[in-house]
N, C-alpha and C positions, 0 to 999 in steps of 0.2 A: 433403527433410528429415525427419530420423528423429524418433522419439518421444521426448519430453523424459522423463527421469527424474521420479519422484515425488519430492515435497518430502523426504520421510524418506529417500529414496536420496541425494538429493543433500546432505542435512545429514550423513548417514553418511560418503558420499565425500570431503566437505570437513572431516571430523573434527571436527565440532561436538557437543560433549556435550549428550545428551537433556535435561539438568535446566536448561539456561540459561534466563533470562529473554527474551522474545521478541524484545526489540531487541538484546539482546546477541548472540543466537543469528543473527539477522538479519545484523548487522554481521561476524560472523565468516564467516557464508556469502557474503556480498558480497565479502570480503575474498580470498575463493577464486575466487568465480566472475565477479566484476566486475558490470558492468550487467546482466548475465541475472538476477540477484536483484533482483526487483521489489518493489513496493509491497504488491501483492496477496500475495506470499510472507510479507510481514510480518503483515498482517491474518490469514493461516492460522494463523501461527504463536500470534498472541494469542487466536485464536477456540478453536483446538483445545485449548487448556489447560482449557476450560469445556464441552467436548464440543459446541463450534459449528463452524459453518462461516465462512469469511471474508465470505459473503454476510450472514450473520446478524447482524454487528457494524453497531451504529446509527454514523450519519454522524459524531456528534461524538466517538466513539471513534476512528474511523478517521482523523478529522482530527488528533487528538490523536498518534496513533500515525506518521502521515504526518511531521507537524510535528517530531516527535523525530528523525527520521533525514533531513531535507532538506538539513541542512549535510553529511551523509555523499555525498548524490547531487550537491549543488551547492555546493562550499565556498564560505564567505562567505555563503550564503543566510540571509536573516533576514525576520521579519515587521516592517513598520515599525508605529509606534503608530498605532492607529485604522485597520488596514488589514484586520482579520478582517471578514469578511461573514458576518453572522448572518441567516438568514431570507430572502436574496435568491431570488426565484423567477425561473426561467429559463424561457421557454416556446418551445416549438419549432412551428413552422408549416409546413404543406406549401406548395408553390408554389401550388396550387390556393386555399389557405385566403388565402394573401397577394392573389391575384388578385382573390378576391371582395370584398376590402375597397378596391380602387382604383376 
């Protein structure tokens, strides 16, 4: 498997103008690359405008960005009323930790 081109190189190769808003730039890139263009690419596009990395974006912003493009990934996708999960905590346990509770 070869090395993947940088996001800037991929945008350039796809002919995506550098001044586009992140969501539009992502959509144009995805129209050329298909599913190789990921949500992480969208996060990076949004973050870099503020001198940040994708990892620096807070969860609410990542959720908003992802929600904006989900219909592009899964046509017909939508959230149903009251389906948003705010504040759910997911805890992961090792096998040993679970065994101690038995």
